[in-house]
N, C-alpha and C positions, 0 to 999 in steps of 0.2 A: 705808735712806733713808726718812724718814717720807713717807707720801702727804699730799697737800694737798687738802682739799675746797674747793669752789667754789660760789659762787651758781649759780642756774640760768643756764645759757648758751644763747643762741639757735642756737649752731652745733650743739648736741647735741639740738635740739627736733626732733621728728618733722615730716615735711613736711606732714602733714595738719593741719587746724585742731584746736586743743584742744577736748576735749569739754566739756560743761557740768557734768560731774561735779566736785565739790569734792574737793580733795585732802588737807586738813588740817582737823582739828577741834580747837578750844579751847573749854575750859569754865572759867568764873570763877565761884566762888561766895563770896558774902559771909555769914560765919557769923552775923551779927546782923541780916542781912536789909537792906532798904532802906525808907526812909519812903515808903510807897506814896503818900500825899497829895501828895508833891512828886516823885514819879517818874511816875505815870500821868497822861496829858493828861486835861483835862476833856472834850475833843472827841474823836471817833472819825474814822478815815480821815486823809487826808494833810494837811488844812489845820488841824491842832491848833496851840494856843498852847503855847509851850515851858514845861513845868513846870520848877522850879528845878533839879532834879537832871539835867534833860536839857540845860540850857544849856551846860555844859562840852563836850558832844559835838555841838553844833548844827552844826558845819562838816561833819559826816558825816551829817546828817539823812537824806539820800537813800541812805544806805548801811546803814541799820538799821531794824528793825521793833520796836515795843513791843507786848507781849502783856499783857493783864489778863483775870482771871477763870479762869485756868488753875492746877490744883493736882493732887495725887495722891489725894485724900480720905484724907489720912493724920492719925494722932494728933497731937496737940500736944505741944510741948516741945522743948528742945534735942537731946535723946537721938534725935529722930526726924529732925534736920537732914539725915542722909544720904539720906533720901528724895529729895532734890534730883535726884540723878542715877540713883536706883535705883528709884523708884517706892515700894518697900517697903525700909526701911532695912536694909542688908546684903545685898541681892540684887545680881545681876549688874548693874553699873553701865553707863550708856549710852557712857562713854568706852571701857570695856573691851570692850564688844560691838563698837565700831568698830575699836579696836586688833587685836582678834583676826582681823578680816578683811582689814585693810590695813596694819597696824603692821609687818609683817615686811618691808615695802618700804623700811625706813629703819634706821639704826644703833640706835636706841632705839624699840621698839615703842610705847612711851608714856612719858610723863614726868609725875609727880605731885609738884607743888610747893606750897609754903605760905609765907605771911608773917604774922607776928604770932602771939599766942598763941591756942590753942584748947583746948577740953576733951579729956581723954583718951577720954571716950564722947561720941560723937555728932561728934566733930571729924574725920571721915573722909569723903572723896568718892568714892573708887574701890574697887570690888570685883571679884575675878575671878569667873569662871563658878562656881567652887567656893566662893563667898562669903568669899574671903580678903581682909580689908582690906589695902590696899597703903599702905606708909608714904610719907610725903610729905618731899621734900627741902626743907630750910628755909634753907640757907646759899647765898646768891648765889655765893659763891666755890666751893662744891662743884659747882654746876650749870656754872660756868664752866670748872672743871677736867675735868668729864665731856665737855663740848662740845669744848673745844680742848686735848686730852691731849697730853702731851709724850711722847717715845719712852720715857724711863725710866719714867712713869707707866703706859704700855702695858704694859711688861714686869712691873711690880709688879701691876697689875690681873689680867693673864693668871695669874700665880702664884696670887693669892688665889682667883680662880674655879675654877682647876683643883683647888686643895686642898679648896674647898668641894665640888665635884663628887665628889671621891674620897671624902670624909666622907658625902655623901648616898648614894652607891651602897652603902656599908656599911650605913647605916641601913635602906635599902630591902630589902637581902638579909636582914638580920637580922629585919625585920618580916614578910616573906614566910615565913620559917621558922616563926615564931611563929603565923602564920595557921592552920597545920595542927593546932594544938594548943589551940585555944580554941572557945568556944560559937559557935553561929550568930550571936547578938546581937553578940558581941565580933568576929566576922569582919566583920560590917556596919561596925561602927565603925572596924576596920582598913581597910576599903575606902575609907571616907571619908578616912582619914589618907593612904592612898596617893594619892588624887586630889590631896590637898595637896601631897604630896612630889613628884608628877610635875609639878605646876604649877611648883613651884620649880626642878625639874630642867630643865624646858623653858626657863625664863628664863635659867638659867645657861648652858645650851647655846647660847642665842640670843646671849648676850654673849660667849661664847668664840668663835663663829663671826665675830662682828663685830669682833673684835680687830684683824683685818688689813684691815678696811674703810677706805675713804677717810676721813681725819680732818680735820675742818674747821679752818681757821686764820683769824684775824680780826686786824683792826687795833684793835678795840674794846679798851679798857683798863679793867678793873674799878676804879672808885674805891676808895680806901683803906677807906672805910666798909664796901664790900660784902664785905670779907673776914671780918667777923663781924657782920653786921647780922641778928642772930637775936633779940635782945631784943624782947619785945612791943611796948615803947615806941617801937621803931624801925621799925614796920611801914611808916609813910608814907615812910620813907627807903629801905627795902628793896624795896618794891613797884615803883618805877621801874626798878631794877636787874633784877629778875625779868622785867619786861616786855620790857626791852632784849634780855636774853638769850633770851627766848621767840621774839622777832622774828628773832634771828639763827638760833635753831635751825630755824625754818621756812625762812628763806632759804637755808640750806645744806642743807636736806633731811635734817637729822639725826633728825627725828621726824615723825610724822604726827598724833600725839595728844598734847594737853597739857591738864592739869588745873591750876588755881591757886586755893588756898583763901586767902580774905582773913580772917584771924583777928581779933585785937584783944583777946583776953581778957586782963585785967590791965593794960590800956594807959591811960594818960593822956597825951594828945598835945599837942604844941606845934605851932600852925598859924599861919603868917605872924607868927611872933614872940610869939604869945599861947598861954600855957600853960592849956589848959582846966581848969576847977575840978573836973570829974568825970570818972570814967573812961568808956571807950567802952561797956562792958557796962552800967553803971548808966544811962548816957544812953539806951541802947536801951529801957530800962524807964521810960520818961518819963512815963507816966501821963497823957499829953496836957498836961504842963506846958510852957508856951511857952518859957521860958527853957531847959529841957533839950532841947527839940526844936531850938531855935536852935543850941545847941552841937553836937547830933547831926548837923544839916544841914552844919555846917562840916566834919565828918569826911567825911561821905558826898560832899559836893560835891568835897572834895580827892581822894577815891578815883575820882570820875567824871573829874576833870581828868587824873589819871595814866593812866586808861583811854583817854582821848582821845589821849593821846600814843602809845599803843600802836597804836590804830586809824591814826593818821597814819602810823607807821612801815610798817604794812602796806599803806597807800595808796601809799607812795612807793617801796617795794621792789617790783622788778619780776621776773616769772618769765621763763622761756626765750622765751616769745611776746611779751614786752614788756608784759604785763598786770599790773596791781597784784596783789600777793600776796593782798590782801583779797578779790579776786574768786574765788579758789579756796580760801579758808580760812573755814569756818564758825565763827564766834565766838558763843558762848552766854554771856551774863551773866545770873546769876540768883542763887537762893538756896533753902535748904530752909526758911527762916523767913519766913512772910508778915507777921507783926506781933510783933516781939520783946517789946513792951511787953505784950502778953497771952499770949506764947508760942504764938501760934496759927499753924498751918501751912496755912491755906487762902489762896486767891488769891495764889499766889506770883508775885512780879514776875519777868518774863523779858524779855530783849532779845536779839534775833538780829541780828548784823551779818554782812555780806559773804556769801560762799558761792555767788554768783551768783543770789541770790533778787531778786524785785522788792520794793524796799524803800520806805521813806518814810512808812509809815503807823502808825497805833495801831490795832490790832486788839483790841476788846473783845468776849470770846466768851462764849457762853452756858455757864455752869457746868454746867447740867443736861445739855448735849450733848457738851461736850468736856472732855478731860483733858490735863494737861501731857504725859503720855506719847503723846498723839496729835501733839504737836508734835515729840516725839523720833522718832517713826516717820517723820516728813516730813524731819527733818534726817538721819537714817540713810539714807533713800532718796537724798537729795542726796549722800551720801558713797558710794553704790553698795553700801549694806548693806541688803539686802531682808529685812524681817521682817513678820510678820502681826499681832504684838502686842508690847506693852512693857508689863510689870507688869499693871495693871488696864485698860489701853487697847488697843483693837483696831481703832481707826479710823486717821485722820490728818487732817492740815489741808491736804492737797494741794489741796482745793477752794477754799481761801481764801488760800493762801500758797504761791506757786510761784516 
């Protein structure tokens, strides 16, 4: 008989009051960034006038904080976009640092998702401690089947995982034998290879162990479009489906860490019945042309409208204590691209929602004093992950953001 997963239930809640520690981390990154002039408020503090791109999420104004002035001091260009969660492209990413500490408490230690087209190079968000880039799931239908797997799917998945583990065991044994017959330099290379293999082995073992875990069931039905919404031009249609499934994954406790890449490479979108004349990528290189900026903002406004629906779901869904899931979920919306028109990676837009922080403000921070990594140290602290540094940052924003 298949086990059935349920939302958080008050009957199973501990008798003591819940801690202020956040339970879930979500990071959403836009590959082409955000038009900063329409995202950053002109005023600082709480009484700021709503910029155009904040209008769609105005209902949640007291549930998020806007940060300006932060970055990683990184080089420019799309290939350095992964700096977003890494500090330095390809290094141990923020989401995986959190997943390695708390991810084992759920079926999926982390989930890496994407909608829309991205570059082969630069289009990665998550990297393991061994600097291995993690592939992103692009089909809503695949995510749906992972979350709400049938009994036959469970058997097939277990067979595939155990077959993969057997093959990996053979490769490890063969490589260890080879290690005794090579130079010191080659042994060092092999040791790096072993680290990578062990990381894969660990993930396979985790998935095998979780085969018999409680499997979530849902009344949510994936629309027909969701079965193959992988075309770059369908990004705006696929994004709401991914957000729906992300909210369900959080509600059912299926995972504690999620990343979502908003791509769009090679896309020409139709918004409100109007097909834009220029592709998303070209619009991001607007060169301050007002017509191109106008069309770019149509895309970004739509993306923020979809994001608003996700925040609304997290506000409406409750945990075992009757509190909104948003209160225990840290949501980071940002990018590795500060200004796509110039390929500049400075002053990276960042917005943090939920997580139990005191929100409602625009914090414009001194670039000479703070780094984006300082914010990440504070976010990890909220998740119960204690670190002294992140990339080139060694402070925190605990004094200004609590």
